[in-house]
MARPAMI-363428 format. One line per field, with one value per residue (C-alpha): residue in one letter; residue number from 1; y, x, z. Coordinates in pm, 1 decimal. Layout:
// MARPAMI-363428
r c(A,...)
k c(NUM,...)
v c(Y,...)
u c(X,...)
w c(Z,...)
//
This chain:
// MARPAMI-363428
r c(M,A,A,R,S,K,S,T,K,D,R,P,S,Y,R,C,T,E,C,G,W,Q,T,A,K,W,L,G,R,C,P,E,C,Q,A,W,G,T,V,E,E,Y,G,A,P,A,V,R,T,T,A,P,G,R,V,T,S,S,A,L,P,I,G,Q,V,D,G,R,Q,A,T,A,R,S,T,G,V,P,E,L,D,R,V,L,G,G,G,L,V,P,G,A,V,V,L,L,A,G,E,P,G,V,G,K,S,T,L,L,L,D,V,A,A,K,S,A,S,A,E,H,R,T,L,Y,V,T,G,E,E,S,A,S,Q,V,R,L,R,A,D,R,I,G,A,L,D,D,H,L,Y,L,A,S,E,T,D,L,S,A,V,L,G,H,L,D,E,V,K,P,S,L,L,I,L,D,S,V,Q,T,V,A,S,P,E,I,E,G,A,P,G,G,M,A,Q,V,R,E,V,A,G,A,L,I,R,A,S,K,E,R,G,M,S,T,L,L,V,G,H,V,T,K,D,G,A,I,A,G,P,R,L,L,E,H,L,V,D,V,V,L,H,F,E,G,D,R,H,A,R,L,R,L,V,R,G,V,K,N,R,Y,G,A,T,D,E,V,G,C,F,E,L,H,D,E,G,I,T,G,L,A,D,P,S,G,L,F,L,T,R,R,D,E,P,V,P,G,T,C,L,T,V,T,L,E,G,R,R,P,L,V,A,E,V,Q,A,L,T,V,D,S,Q,I,P,S,P,R,R,T,T,S,G,L,E,T,S,R,V,S,M,M,L,A,V,L,E,Q,R,G,R,I,H,A,L,G,K,R,D,I,Y,S,A,T,V,G,G,V,K,L,S,E,P,A,A,D,L,A,V,A,L,A,L,A,S,A,A,S,D,T,P,L,P,K,N,L,V,A,I,G,E,V,G,L,A,G,E,V,R,R,V,T,G,V,Q,R,R,L,A,E,A,H,R,L,G,F,T,H,A,L,V,P,T,D,P,G,K,V,P,P,G,M,K,V,L,E,V,A,D,M,G,D,A,L,R,V,L,P,R,S,R,S,R,E,A,P,R,E,A,E,Q,R,R)
k c(1,2,3,4,5,6,7,8,9,10,11,12,13,14,15,16,17,18,19,20,21,22,23,24,25,26,27,28,29,30,31,32,33,34,35,36,37,38,39,40,41,42,43,44,45,46,47,48,49,50,51,52,53,54,55,56,57,58,59,60,61,62,63,64,65,66,67,68,69,70,71,72,73,74,75,76,77,78,79,80,81,82,83,84,85,86,87,88,89,90,91,92,93,94,95,96,97,98,99,100,101,102,103,104,105,106,107,108,109,110,111,112,113,114,115,116,117,118,119,120,121,122,123,124,125,126,127,128,129,130,131,132,133,134,135,136,137,138,139,140,141,142,143,144,145,146,147,148,149,150,151,152,153,154,155,156,157,158,159,160,161,162,163,164,165,166,167,168,169,170,171,172,173,174,175,176,177,178,179,180,181,182,183,184,185,186,187,188,189,190,191,192,193,194,195,196,197,198,199,200,201,202,203,204,205,206,207,208,209,210,211,212,213,214,215,216,217,218,219,220,221,222,223,224,225,226,227,228,229,230,231,232,233,234,235,236,237,238,239,240,241,242,243,244,245,246,247,248,249,250,251,252,253,254,255,256,257,258,259,260,261,262,263,264,265,266,267,268,269,270,271,272,273,274,275,276,277,278,279,280,281,282,283,284,285,286,287,288,289,290,291,292,293,294,295,296,297,298,299,300,301,302,303,304,305,306,307,308,309,310,311,312,313,314,315,316,317,318,319,320,321,322,323,324,325,326,327,328,329,330,331,332,333,334,335,336,337,338,339,340,341,342,343,344,345,346,347,348,349,350,351,352,353,354,355,356,357,358,359,360,361,362,363,364,365,366,367,368,369,370,371,372,373,374,375,376,377,378,379,380,381,382,383,384,385,386,387,388,389,390,391,392,393,394,395,396,397,398,399,400,401,402,403,404,405,406,407,408,409,410,411,412,413,414,415,416,417,418,419,420,421,422,423,424,425,426,427,428,429,430,431,432,433,434,435,436,437,438,439,440,441,442,443,444,445,446,447,448,449,450,451,452,453,454,455,456,457,458,459,460,461,462,463,464,465,466,467,468,469)
v c(-10061.2,-10065.1,-9732.6,-9630.8,-9689.0,-9453.6,-9474.0,-9676.0,-9359.2,-9199.4,-9517.1,-9590.4,-9940.6,-10134.1,-10329.4,-10557.6,-10414.9,-10763.3,-10952.5,-10683.1,-10838.8,-10583.8,-10553.1,-10299.8,-10283.8,-10286.1,-10613.9,-10667.5,-10980.1,-11038.1,-11351.9,-11415.8,-11409.5,-11432.0,-11126.5,-10907.0,-10525.5,-10503.1,-10392.8,-10016.9,-9774.0,-9639.2,-9460.9,-9231.5,-8892.6,-8623.6,-8359.2,-8021.2,-7702.2,-7339.2,-7130.5,-6774.7,-6525.4,-6153.4,-5949.1,-5698.7,-5440.3,-5424.8,-5491.8,-5175.9,-5112.7,-5088.9,-4729.1,-4627.3,-4782.1,-4517.3,-4569.7,-4294.1,-4535.2,-4725.7,-4423.4,-4510.5,-4333.4,-4281.3,-4485.6,-4207.3,-4421.6,-4330.5,-4646.6,-4865.5,-4652.0,-4717.1,-5094.1,-5072.6,-4859.7,-4528.8,-4636.7,-4842.7,-4879.0,-4883.7,-5244.4,-5385.5,-5670.4,-5682.3,-5980.9,-5900.8,-6202.5,-6231.5,-6409.2,-6374.9,-6065.8,-5898.8,-5595.8,-5659.0,-5545.2,-5237.5,-5130.1,-5182.0,-5000.7,-4705.0,-4723.9,-4740.7,-4421.6,-4222.3,-4314.6,-4246.0,-3923.9,-3788.2,-3891.7,-4224.6,-4427.4,-4715.2,-5035.2,-5241.7,-5592.2,-5804.6,-6172.6,-6235.2,-5966.9,-5791.9,-5436.3,-5307.9,-5466.8,-5297.4,-4968.0,-4997.4,-5043.7,-4750.7,-4528.9,-4637.6,-4561.9,-4264.4,-4427.9,-4262.8,-4105.1,-4035.1,-4195.8,-4519.9,-4788.2,-5094.0,-5431.0,-5768.2,-6044.5,-6400.2,-6462.9,-6383.0,-6283.4,-6034.9,-5883.5,-5836.3,-5678.8,-5424.3,-5335.6,-5250.6,-5042.3,-4850.2,-4835.9,-4801.9,-4712.7,-4933.9,-5266.3,-5421.9,-5781.5,-5923.0,-6202.7,-6402.0,-6730.8,-6635.3,-6566.7,-6851.1,-6884.7,-7069.5,-7220.5,-7404.6,-7699.2,-7699.2,-7499.3,-7141.8,-7138.1,-7453.3,-7469.8,-7446.9,-7168.0,-6950.2,-6995.3,-6899.2,-6600.2,-6461.3,-6512.6,-6333.7,-6035.9,-6008.8,-6001.6,-5735.8,-5525.8,-5534.3,-5454.8,-5164.7,-5024.8,-5077.7,-5142.4,-5442.2,-5535.4,-5896.2,-6025.2,-6378.5,-6629.7,-6812.0,-7170.5,-7292.7,-7261.3,-6897.9,-6963.2,-6814.3,-7051.7,-7171.2,-7270.6,-7146.8,-7018.2,-6735.6,-6575.3,-6603.6,-6442.7,-6128.4,-5839.7,-5772.0,-6003.0,-5845.2,-6012.2,-5840.0,-5965.0,-5882.1,-6014.6,-5994.8,-5880.3,-5596.2,-5271.6,-5303.7,-5432.8,-5482.1,-5503.6,-5681.5,-5698.8,-6054.1,-5991.9,-5657.9,-5603.9,-5226.0,-5172.8,-5321.5,-5619.4,-5517.2,-5237.8,-5266.3,-5056.2,-5004.7,-4951.5,-4915.9,-5084.8,-4918.0,-4873.5,-4589.6,-4785.1,-4821.5,-4552.3,-4552.2,-4508.2,-4302.9,-4342.6,-4667.6,-4704.5,-4565.2,-4870.9,-5101.9,-4909.5,-4868.2,-4532.1,-4553.1,-4312.1,-4578.3,-4885.8,-5224.7,-5555.1,-5790.4,-5526.6,-5429.3,-5219.5,-5304.5,-5167.0,-5405.6,-5357.1,-5421.9,-5404.9,-5080.1,-4923.5,-4924.7,-4976.7,-4950.8,-5245.1,-5359.6,-5712.9,-5825.8,-6131.6,-6275.7,-6565.2,-6731.6,-7045.2,-7348.8,-7569.1,-7857.8,-8085.4,-7943.4,-7562.7,-7367.6,-7180.4,-6939.1,-6682.8,-6421.8,-6228.0,-6406.1,-6727.4,-7004.3,-7154.0,-6823.3,-6774.1,-7128.5,-7059.8,-6742.1,-6936.9,-7194.4,-6923.3,-6739.9,-7057.2,-7185.1,-6866.8,-6612.9,-6843.9,-6773.7,-7104.1,-6984.1,-7011.5,-7386.3,-7464.4,-7160.0,-7082.2,-6827.8,-6599.7,-6369.6,-6137.6,-5820.6,-5508.3,-5402.4,-5728.4,-5681.9,-6001.8,-6009.7,-6281.9,-6135.0,-6229.1,-5861.9,-5893.3,-6171.4,-5936.6,-5762.7,-6097.6,-6221.0,-5902.8,-5906.4,-6266.2,-6187.3,-5879.5,-6081.8,-6358.2,-6115.0,-5886.5,-5579.6,-5330.7,-5225.4,-4861.9,-4617.1,-4504.8,-4807.7,-5005.9,-5335.9,-5446.5,-5757.9,-6126.6,-6371.2,-6689.8,-7020.2,-6943.4,-6630.5,-6387.4,-6080.5,-6058.8,-5763.3,-5712.2,-5511.3,-5151.9,-5061.5,-4694.3,-4672.0,-4842.1,-4605.6,-4302.5,-4412.5,-4473.3,-4131.8,-3965.7,-4111.0,-3982.2,-4282.9,-4186.8,-4520.5,-4823.3,-5167.3,-5282.6,-5519.9,-5393.4,-5143.4,-4995.7,-4724.8,-4363.3,-4286.6,-3999.2,-3702.7,-3707.2,-4080.2,-4306.9,-4646.7,-4937.4,-5193.4,-5550.7,-5854.6,-6128.8,-6192.5,-6135.6,-5774.5,-5729.1,-5856.2,-5596.1,-5329.2,-5481.4,-5285.7,-5603.9,-5629.6,-5272.1,-5389.6,-5569.3,-5405.7,-5177.4,-5253.8,-5048.8,-4719.1,-4551.1,-4219.2,-4126.7,-3794.6,-3695.7)
u c(11225.4,10962.1,10838.6,10494.7,10236.4,9958.9,9633.4,9348.9,9145.2,9391.7,9480.7,9261.8,9122.3,8954.8,8624.7,8453.7,8120.1,7979.2,8053.5,8190.1,8535.1,8797.2,9168.9,9446.3,9558.0,9385.6,9338.1,9197.1,9000.8,8824.5,8967.5,8636.1,8377.4,8621.5,8460.7,8675.0,8692.7,8474.4,8741.3,8712.1,8867.5,8667.8,8742.4,9008.8,9062.5,8840.1,9008.6,8975.7,8961.1,8955.5,8673.9,8753.0,8693.0,8638.8,8952.3,9068.2,9182.4,9165.5,9478.9,9629.4,9887.9,10226.4,10265.6,9953.4,10062.9,10147.8,10510.1,10510.5,10371.5,10700.4,10918.9,11183.7,11191.7,11520.4,11588.1,11798.6,12112.9,12292.5,12504.2,12193.6,12019.1,12314.1,12262.3,11883.6,11900.7,11788.5,11580.0,11275.6,10997.9,10640.9,10523.4,10876.1,10986.8,11357.8,11529.8,11847.9,12055.3,12383.3,12582.6,12476.2,12621.1,12727.7,12502.6,12177.0,11947.9,12162.7,12150.9,11775.6,11697.8,11897.5,11704.0,11373.5,11447.7,11582.6,11299.2,11018.5,10819.9,10471.2,10371.9,10554.7,10527.0,10763.8,10673.8,10961.1,10850.2,11101.8,11061.0,11407.2,11421.4,11186.1,11073.3,11283.4,11599.8,11543.8,11483.8,11820.2,11995.6,11801.3,11921.2,12280.0,12281.7,12045.6,11764.3,11462.2,11168.1,10807.4,10684.7,10878.3,10654.5,10795.8,10629.7,10752.2,10548.0,10597.5,10243.7,10162.7,9803.6,9927.2,10172.2,9891.7,9683.1,9958.3,9955.0,9584.4,9640.5,9957.8,9920.1,10296.2,10474.5,10768.6,10759.4,11076.3,11048.4,11340.5,11335.2,11113.4,11227.1,11087.0,10727.5,10477.1,10120.4,9874.0,9704.1,10018.5,10165.4,10531.8,10775.4,10878.6,11157.0,11037.6,10990.3,10610.3,10609.4,10863.3,10674.2,10341.8,10475.9,10664.3,10365.4,10126.0,10356.7,10424.6,10050.2,10001.1,10286.0,10150.0,9793.3,9892.5,10181.8,10400.8,10774.2,10892.3,11236.1,11273.9,11573.2,11676.3,11902.8,12183.9,12307.8,12657.9,12751.0,12638.7,12324.1,11989.4,11800.3,11453.8,11302.2,11461.4,11117.9,11170.4,11438.3,11215.3,10916.0,11089.0,11191.4,11539.0,11791.4,12082.6,12375.3,12528.0,12880.6,13197.3,13454.6,13334.5,13681.5,13697.5,13504.0,13414.8,13072.7,12957.6,12603.7,12591.5,12295.4,12225.7,11886.1,11723.3,11417.1,11454.9,11826.2,12167.8,12304.5,12670.3,12653.3,12811.5,12745.6,13026.9,12961.2,13168.0,13041.1,13144.6,13023.6,12785.8,12617.5,12681.6,12769.5,12808.6,13150.5,13149.8,13530.6,13636.9,13977.8,14154.1,14052.4,14259.7,14586.5,14876.1,15046.8,15424.3,15710.4,15929.2,15827.8,15842.1,15938.9,15648.5,15380.3,15209.1,14902.2,14628.5,14290.0,13997.6,13643.5,13363.1,13069.1,13126.4,13327.4,13710.2,13888.4,14261.3,14374.4,14707.7,14846.2,15108.9,15334.3,15590.6,15832.2,16037.9,16248.2,16031.2,16091.7,15878.5,15908.2,15586.2,15606.3,15298.4,15078.3,14852.0,14619.9,14378.0,14150.4,14296.6,14197.7,14441.0,14422.1,14516.3,14812.0,14932.8,14912.2,15120.2,15383.6,15406.1,15431.9,15706.4,15907.9,15872.4,15843.4,16010.7,16300.0,16250.7,16336.6,16355.7,15978.5,15933.1,16094.5,15978.2,15667.5,15457.4,15195.8,14981.2,14699.7,14508.9,14473.4,14144.3,13955.1,13886.1,13855.8,14025.6,13884.0,13905.1,14197.8,14300.0,14486.1,14715.1,14995.2,14996.5,15003.5,15291.7,15495.1,15433.9,15559.2,15863.7,15939.7,15917.1,16138.5,16413.6,16363.4,16354.7,16067.7,15878.0,15896.7,15684.3,15343.7,15315.8,14997.4,14985.8,14682.8,14655.1,14570.9,14860.7,14829.1,15006.6,15235.5,15353.8,15168.6,14994.9,14640.0,14408.4,14125.4,13805.2,13778.3,14147.6,14071.9,13843.9,14107.4,14380.0,14158.6,14095.3,14466.5,14551.3,14287.6,14451.5,14795.6,14961.5,15192.4,15303.3,15107.7,15199.3,14933.7,14893.3,14959.3,14722.5,14559.9,14372.2,14343.8,14563.1,14510.6,14743.0,15062.6,15049.7,15325.2,15206.9,15446.7,15309.4,15422.3,15357.0,15475.3,15615.7,15970.7,15887.0,15696.4,15981.1,16216.8,16053.8,16229.8,16548.3,16756.8,16681.8,16755.6,17045.0,16806.9,16628.9,16354.2,15999.8,15821.6,15701.1,15406.4,15287.8,14964.6,14787.5,14436.7)
w c(375.8,109.2,-18.4,100.1,-172.3,-267.6,-77.4,-224.3,-256.0,-496.5,-692.3,-999.6,-1046.5,-1329.6,-1335.2,-1581.7,-1692.7,-1754.4,-1430.9,-1197.9,-1153.7,-1034.4,-1094.8,-1032.7,-1397.8,-1732.4,-1925.2,-2269.2,-2163.0,-1832.2,-1664.6,-1485.3,-1765.9,-2059.6,-2224.7,-2447.9,-2417.0,-2106.1,-1851.3,-1789.7,-1543.6,-1252.3,-924.4,-1076.0,-907.7,-1048.9,-1262.1,-1095.0,-1295.8,-1184.2,-1327.1,-1442.0,-1163.3,-1127.9,-1195.5,-934.5,-1192.2,-1569.0,-1772.5,-1922.0,-2192.0,-2023.5,-2134.8,-1938.4,-1609.4,-1348.1,-1248.7,-986.4,-729.8,-739.5,-658.3,-403.9,-67.1,115.2,427.8,580.4,547.5,220.9,210.8,232.5,-29.9,-260.0,-239.3,-264.9,-578.5,-429.4,-131.3,-40.3,-296.6,-155.4,-139.8,-167.7,58.3,146.7,308.1,504.0,611.2,797.4,1065.7,1431.6,1594.8,1270.1,1335.0,1146.8,1430.0,1497.5,1133.7,1097.0,1422.0,1290.9,962.3,1150.5,1344.1,1049.0,810.8,1062.9,1025.0,1075.0,721.8,730.4,1048.7,1116.0,1302.0,1445.0,1547.5,1735.2,1805.5,1946.9,2216.6,2453.4,2388.1,2679.7,2537.6,2202.9,2385.1,2559.1,2225.6,2079.7,2366.3,2305.0,1931.8,1945.3,1747.6,1913.1,1732.4,1827.9,1506.4,1558.4,1710.2,1882.5,1950.2,2071.8,1905.8,1787.3,1660.3,1297.2,1370.6,1633.3,1384.8,1132.2,1407.5,1475.0,1105.4,1124.7,1437.1,1348.9,967.1,907.8,586.6,687.1,871.5,1014.2,1137.5,1338.0,1247.8,1012.2,1170.9,1513.6,1406.0,1366.3,1241.1,1470.1,1164.3,1050.9,1236.2,1325.3,1534.5,1445.2,1188.8,1011.6,638.1,649.9,910.4,728.0,401.5,561.0,754.7,455.3,225.1,462.8,509.3,136.5,66.0,333.1,190.3,-163.1,-53.9,173.8,-32.4,274.5,255.4,459.3,587.6,700.7,895.7,800.3,970.8,792.9,809.4,891.5,524.6,513.8,304.6,403.4,631.6,535.2,202.4,-116.7,-208.8,41.9,-174.3,-481.5,-310.6,-182.9,-406.5,-268.8,-99.1,88.9,263.7,567.5,621.4,808.3,1050.4,1410.4,1518.4,1264.4,1233.5,866.1,760.6,401.4,264.6,-71.1,-304.5,-420.6,-579.2,-658.0,-871.9,-849.8,-906.9,-975.5,-783.6,-803.2,-545.6,-201.4,107.1,359.8,730.4,1044.7,1361.5,1687.3,2043.5,1953.5,1676.4,1305.5,1053.1,676.9,519.4,201.5,174.4,347.3,183.6,491.2,693.9,473.8,471.7,711.7,677.8,719.9,672.5,514.5,309.3,479.7,310.1,241.3,182.5,-141.5,-220.1,-468.6,-572.5,-549.3,-678.1,-431.1,-667.5,-853.8,-572.8,-594.3,-261.0,-197.6,16.1,155.6,126.5,377.4,367.3,604.4,548.3,822.8,846.6,916.0,1218.1,1091.6,784.5,631.7,625.5,733.6,489.1,677.4,516.9,649.2,415.0,110.9,-61.9,29.5,-319.1,-486.7,-250.9,-322.4,-695.3,-657.2,-461.4,-741.7,-1009.1,-817.7,-774.0,-1129.6,-1338.1,-1109.6,-1010.8,-638.5,-473.8,-112.8,-55.3,-66.1,270.9,468.8,674.7,487.4,639.2,424.7,529.8,447.7,661.9,819.5,776.0,403.6,198.3,-140.2,-360.5,-709.8,-938.1,-973.0,-642.0,-772.7,-873.8,-535.1,-353.3,-567.9,-517.9,-141.5,-123.2,-337.5,-128.3,192.3,51.5,-51.4,252.2,25.9,27.0,-281.7,-395.4,-201.2,-337.6,-569.6,-635.2,-826.3,-1028.3,-1242.6,-1264.3,-1281.0,-1484.6,-1431.3,-1724.4,-1542.6,-1767.0,-1620.7,-1755.6,-1786.7,-1538.3,-1548.8,-1431.2,-1456.6,-1517.9,-1213.6,-999.7,-1116.5,-1056.6,-696.5,-635.5,-779.6,-562.1,-251.1,-351.7,-513.0,-796.5,-947.2,-1061.4,-1193.1,-1441.2,-1738.4,-2087.7,-2249.1,-1935.9,-2124.2,-2010.2,-1709.8,-1461.6,-1529.9,-1326.4,-1253.9,-1385.9,-1505.1,-1552.7,-1797.3,-1731.5,-1947.2,-1712.8,-1366.7,-1490.7,-1572.4,-1247.9,-1027.3,-1171.8,-955.2,-652.9,-567.1,-580.5,-952.3,-1057.2,-1270.4,-1499.6,-1784.0,-1657.4,-1758.7,-2015.0,-1874.1,-2039.9,-1910.6,-2082.4,-2064.4,-2148.0)
//
């Protein structure tokens, strides 16, 4: 199918000034009257220019700009304040995206109630539910306040009308894909509608000094639905994630003009609502009196926060020609790499023909390479059916050559493990300052690391370095 050409109105043409003959392209000689240099362009689109206009405020030296107007105000939820960089800045627009049913509306309704006061009103606009449905959820989680206003609207002009009537300090819109402008063609949630709605609310937020929280949908791939321009327009982009069958929920900062983007907020979703977790490490551990084969503890970094997590592995005889490889909370590719390293570098040949299951406890997802050593030791422990020593954590990245590489934040990881009562740690060489009373075993490769298994006590023990302040 031929591509559609430009309209005649926008396409320039050429005409001979002597005889008036017209053509679509320039020629040096007119074929009609045989005159040279008489073919000239006409009918080209006019060049539009924007004339200088009146400025709204004079430009000032950056040192004279008042920065107190951008002071953050707490949302009443410390874990969310941690991700936002201290709280909500007046005039800031925050986009919160996540899977359906993960708890976005529950979290924002809790924020709306806790941040509402006589000096700072909160307006909660819902386009997905009725006002009575939101009220039922507010009764369940205890999110009721006299200064929290609730409206159910799907029309942009009506939302702007509520802003003039209520004059809130915080606007929560759930969600931006359900609101449409009558001046723009297309269904709600379309590219043009999302762009118009977001642009109008951003302008209103900047003019009024009002903080705005927008809920965004996600696609099948987990990306934020709508035009990419939406993420560029807003000031902060947060991702709300978590397994629907687990209690843990994480809020990650993807973009933040007012703070760091490596902070993570931890929440627990339950029947009474959602609460922040200042110390979530207990969710990822299984307390036992005696160690169990196939389990190993590690310390992962979620943003700047160290979390102690447990890796479990199980190996059984396979009943099919192609053994199963099942993972939960771990990257399948990383687990496959650890199996190859154990077989080739660790000389453990019993893994190739067995079904292998590996998982994490509490629904946490371990994707950083620092968990490689714990995954490898859990697999080796399961293969030999011998437990690892009690109160041991393993930290380190494992390469294909079997070497154990250094990772970032080793001192913070060791401090968190020591705080929770762990006394021994398996780390790469040169870990730095170690907490007092904690024994650190430095390993250079998988051969050294596998010696911690009781079946290999006859071998030479790895280097033990106990460092004090």
